[in-house]
C-alpha positions as CSV (number, residue, x, y, z in Angstrom):
1,X,0.0,-0.3,0.1
2,X,1.0,4.1,-0.9
3,X,2.1,5.5,2.2
4,X,0.6,9.0,2.9
5,X,3.6,11.4,0.1
6,X,3.7,8.5,-2.0
7,X,-0.2,9.1,-3.4
8,X,-1.2,11.8,-6.3
9,X,-2.0,15.3,-4.6
10,X,-5.5,14.8,-6.3
11,X,-5.3,11.3,-3.7
12,X,-4.5,13.7,-1.2
13,X,-7.5,15.9,-1.9
14,X,-9.4,12.9,-1.8
15,X,-8.7,10.9,1.2
16,X,-8.9,15.0,2.9
17,X,-12.7,15.1,1.6
18,X,-13.2,12.3,3.3
19,X,-11.8,13.1,6.9
20,X,-13.4,16.3,7.1
21,X,-16.9,14.5,6.2
22,X,-16.5,12.0,9.1
23,X,-15.8,14.7,11.5
24,X,-19.4,16.5,10.2
25,X,-21.1,13.3,9.4
26,X,-23.7,14.3,11.9
27,X,-24.0,17.9,10.5
28,X,-27.0,18.1,8.9
29,X,-28.0,17.4,5.3
30,X,-28.4,20.6,3.6
31,X,-26.2,22.1,5.6
32,X,-23.0,19.2,4.5
33,X,-24.0,21.0,0.8
34,X,-23.9,23.7,2.3
35,X,-20.4,23.6,3.8
36,X,-18.8,21.3,0.4
37,X,-17.0,23.4,-0.5
38,X,-15.3,24.4,1.5
39,X,-14.4,21.6,2.7
40,X,-12.7,20.8,-0.5
41,X,-10.8,23.9,-0.3
42,X,-9.6,23.1,3.1
43,X,-9.3,20.0,1.8
44,X,-6.9,21.4,-1.5
45,X,-5.2,23.8,1.4
46,X,-4.4,20.8,3.8
47,X,-2.7,18.8,1.3
48,X,-1.3,22.2,-0.8
49,X,0.2,23.7,2.4
50,X,2.9,21.0,2.8
51,X,4.2,21.3,-0.8
52,X,4.7,24.9,0.0
53,X,7.4,24.4,2.8
54,X,9.4,21.8,0.9
55,X,9.2,24.4,-1.4
56,X,10.6,27.2,0.8
57,X,13.3,24.8,3.0
58,X,14.7,24.0,-0.7
59,X,14.3,27.3,-2.2
60,X,14.6,29.6,1.1
61,X,12.3,32.9,2.4
62,X,13.8,35.0,0.3
63,X,14.4,35.9,-3.8
64,X,16.2,38.4,-5.5
65,X,14.5,40.6,-7.5
66,X,16.3,43.5,-10.5
67,X,14.2,46.9,-11.2
68,X,16.2,48.3,-14.1
69,X,20.2,48.8,-13.8
70,X,21.8,48.9,-11.0
71,X,18.9,48.6,-7.8
72,X,19.4,44.8,-6.8
73,X,18.1,43.3,-3.3
74,X,16.4,40.4,-2.0
75,X,13.0,40.2,-0.9
76,X,10.2,37.5,0.4
77,X,9.4,35.0,-1.7
78,X,6.6,33.9,-4.1
79,X,6.0,30.6,-1.5
80,X,6.8,32.4,1.4
81,X,3.6,34.6,0.7
82,X,1.6,31.9,-0.7
83,X,2.1,30.3,2.2
84,X,1.1,32.9,4.5
85,X,-2.1,33.4,2.9
86,X,-2.4,30.2,2.6
87,X,-2.1,29.4,6.8
88,X,-4.6,32.0,7.1
89,X,-7.5,30.9,4.7
90,X,-7.3,27.5,6.1
91,X,-7.7,28.8,9.0
92,X,-10.2,30.8,9.1
93,X,-12.3,28.0,7.1
94,X,-11.3,25.4,9.7
95,X,-12.9,28.3,11.8
96,X,-16.0,27.4,9.8
97,X,-16.4,24.3,9.8
98,X,-15.5,23.7,13.8
99,X,-18.3,26.2,14.3
100,X,-20.6,24.9,12.4
101,X,-20.5,21.5,13.3
102,X,-22.6,20.0,15.9
103,X,-20.9,19.0,19.7
104,X,-19.4,16.2,20.1
105,X,-22.3,13.3,21.9
106,X,-21.0,12.6,25.1
107,X,-20.3,9.1,26.6
108,X,-23.2,9.9,29.7
109,X,-20.7,8.0,33.3
110,X,-22.1,4.8,35.4
111,X,-22.2,7.9,37.7
112,X,-23.9,10.9,36.5
113,X,-26.6,8.0,35.5
114,X,-26.5,7.2,39.0
115,X,-27.4,11.8,40.0
116,X,-29.9,11.8,37.7
117,X,-32.0,8.8,38.8
């Protein structure tokens, strides 16, 4: 069986979508249909972030630029900017999904059952 790193990106996204849907399995069907795009976006971002991190680790956090003949410098790389934006977006989407998710039903303990009698 292929490990998680060996899977193609689409397969990783499908696994993440399935995982998020399991978390939201008790959600009303209408709400689940409404949040379906959020689930897909969250899965895409969750799979893409490690890829961006690998690129950043390989190429570094900065890139050099040249404006004109004599103006050189370094700036934050595009991958880092994308990573920062995607991390913020993923956090916002996950917070939205967490707020929508129904609370976990706790199993009542025997002691609580005795108290309730």
